[in-house]
C-alpha positions as CSV (number, residue, x, y, z in Angstrom):
1,M,0.0,0.2,-0.1
2,A,1.3,3.2,-0.6
3,L,2.3,5.5,2.0
4,G,-0.3,8.1,0.9
5,A,-3.2,5.7,1.4
6,H,-2.0,4.3,4.2
7,L,-2.4,7.9,6.3
8,V,-5.4,8.1,5.0
9,A,-6.7,4.5,5.8
10,M,-5.1,5.2,9.5
11,V,-7.0,8.8,9.8
12,L,-10.5,7.4,8.6
13,I,-10.1,4.5,11.0
14,G,-8.6,6.9,13.9
15,C,-11.4,9.6,13.4
16,A,-14.0,6.7,13.9
17,A,-16.8,7.7,16.2
18,K,-18.2,5.1,18.2
19,P,-22.2,5.0,18.0
20,A,-24.5,7.4,20.2
21,S,-26.6,5.6,22.7
22,R,-30.4,6.4,21.7
23,S,-32.9,6.3,24.7
24,P,-36.3,5.3,23.4
25,E,-38.3,8.2,24.0
26,R,-35.9,9.7,21.6
27,K,-36.5,10.7,18.7
28,P,-33.8,11.5,16.2
29,E,-33.4,14.1,13.6
30,V,-32.3,12.9,10.4
31,A,-29.2,11.4,11.2
32,A,-26.5,12.8,8.8
33,D,-24.3,9.9,10.0
34,P,-25.7,7.6,12.3
35,A,-22.4,6.4,14.2
36,A,-21.8,10.4,15.2
37,P,-22.8,11.6,18.3
38,P,-26.0,13.4,18.8
39,A,-26.3,17.4,17.5
40,A,-26.1,18.6,20.9
41,D,-23.2,16.9,21.4
42,T,-21.3,18.0,18.6
43,G,-23.1,21.5,17.8
44,V,-23.3,20.2,13.7
45,P,-25.9,20.6,12.2
46,R,-28.2,17.3,11.3
47,T,-30.5,18.4,8.8
48,A,-30.9,20.0,5.7
49,E,-32.6,22.9,7.0
50,A,-30.4,23.7,9.7
51,C,-27.4,23.5,7.8
52,R,-29.2,26.1,5.9
53,A,-28.5,28.2,9.4
54,C,-25.1,28.1,9.2
55,N,-24.9,29.0,5.3
56,G,-23.2,25.3,5.4
57,E,-23.5,22.6,2.5
58,F,-25.8,19.5,3.0
59,G,-25.1,16.5,1.1
60,V,-22.9,13.5,0.7
61,H,-18.9,14.5,1.1
62,G,-16.1,12.3,0.8
63,L,-16.2,8.7,0.7
64,D,-18.7,8.1,3.5
65,P,-22.3,7.7,1.6
66,A,-24.4,9.1,4.6
67,P,-25.6,13.2,4.1
68,R,-24.4,15.4,7.1
69,C,-23.4,19.1,7.3
70,F,-20.3,21.3,6.8
71,C,-21.0,24.9,8.3
72,R,-19.1,27.2,6.5
73,M,-16.4,28.9,8.4
74,A,-16.7,33.0,9.9
75,D,-12.6,33.4,9.4
76,A,-12.1,31.5,5.7
77,G,-9.7,32.8,4.2
78,K,-7.9,34.3,7.0
79,R,-3.8,34.1,7.2
80,C,-3.1,31.5,9.4
81,R,0.3,29.4,11.2
82,A,-1.3,26.3,12.3
83,K,-4.6,25.2,12.8
84,D,-5.4,26.6,16.6
85,D,-5.4,29.7,14.5
86,C,-8.6,28.9,12.6
87,D,-12.6,27.7,13.2
88,G,-12.4,24.7,10.7
89,E,-7.9,23.8,9.0
90,C,-5.1,26.1,8.5
91,V,-4.2,25.2,4.7
92,G,-0.5,25.4,3.6
93,D,-0.8,25.1,-0.1
94,G,0.0,28.6,-1.2
95,G,4.1,28.1,-0.1
96,E,3.8,31.1,1.5
97,R,6.7,31.2,4.6
98,E,7.5,33.8,7.2
99,V,11.1,33.2,8.1
100,T,12.0,34.4,11.4
101,D,15.5,33.1,11.5
102,P,17.5,33.3,8.3
103,G,19.8,30.1,9.5
104,P,21.4,28.1,7.5
105,P,18.6,26.1,7.8
106,P,16.4,28.9,7.9
107,R,13.2,28.7,10.3
108,G,10.2,30.5,11.2
109,F,6.3,29.3,10.0
110,F,4.5,27.9,7.1
111,I,1.5,30.4,6.5
112,G,-1.9,29.1,5.4
113,R,-5.4,30.3,4.7
114,C,-8.1,28.9,7.0
115,S,-10.7,26.6,4.9
116,E,-14.1,27.7,3.9
117,L,-15.6,24.8,5.2
118,R,-14.5,22.8,8.4
119,T,-13.5,19.8,6.9
120,A,-11.3,20.5,3.9
121,F,-11.9,17.5,1.2
122,G,-8.9,16.8,-1.5
123,C,-5.1,17.3,-1.5
124,H,-3.9,19.6,0.7
125,R,-0.5,20.8,3.4
126,F,-2.9,21.0,6.6
127,L,-0.6,23.1,9.0
128,G,-1.3,21.6,12.7
129,R,-1.9,22.7,15.7
130,R,0.3,24.9,17.7
131,R,0.9,22.9,20.7
132,D,2.6,19.9,18.6
133,Q,5.2,23.1,16.7
134,P,5.1,25.9,19.4
135,G,7.9,27.4,17.7
136,P,9.7,28.3,14.1
137,V,10.2,25.0,12.2
138,R,13.3,24.4,9.1
139,L,11.6,25.9,6.2
140,D,13.6,23.9,4.1
141,E,11.5,20.8,4.5
142,P,8.3,21.3,3.5
143,Q,5.1,20.0,5.1
144,P,3.2,16.9,3.8
145,E,0.7,16.9,1.9
146,L,-2.4,14.7,2.9
147,C,-5.2,14.0,1.0
148,V,-8.7,13.6,2.6
149,D,-11.1,11.8,1.0
């Protein structure tokens, strides 16, 4: 299995939610994902009507055949250094860098833009959480590309 496909498989397996328990007196809304926790636990709209309220896209996204909502992020397009700077993802596809130490090797921060939707499908250079990379990083080693299906 190619390394990229292996990483995607690990991400998909690691992100699988446990089935939510349902009480018999509670009728669920049209569930977007039967394995997802109830909307009260996630804050994610579960119906097409509720999805419109966040200007989201309701439907099938990626490989999962169950329809669900991906809300548009208020900070879409904002400049970011890490996922912590965004409501969604920090996507560093543009190759922009901020050099804080010319080195060698040069060190600093990769610069990205906050994603339009909470999840950015496709192949991107996702900039991680600040706690994982709290300070400047080597800029001569490009961020890896990850594909989200």
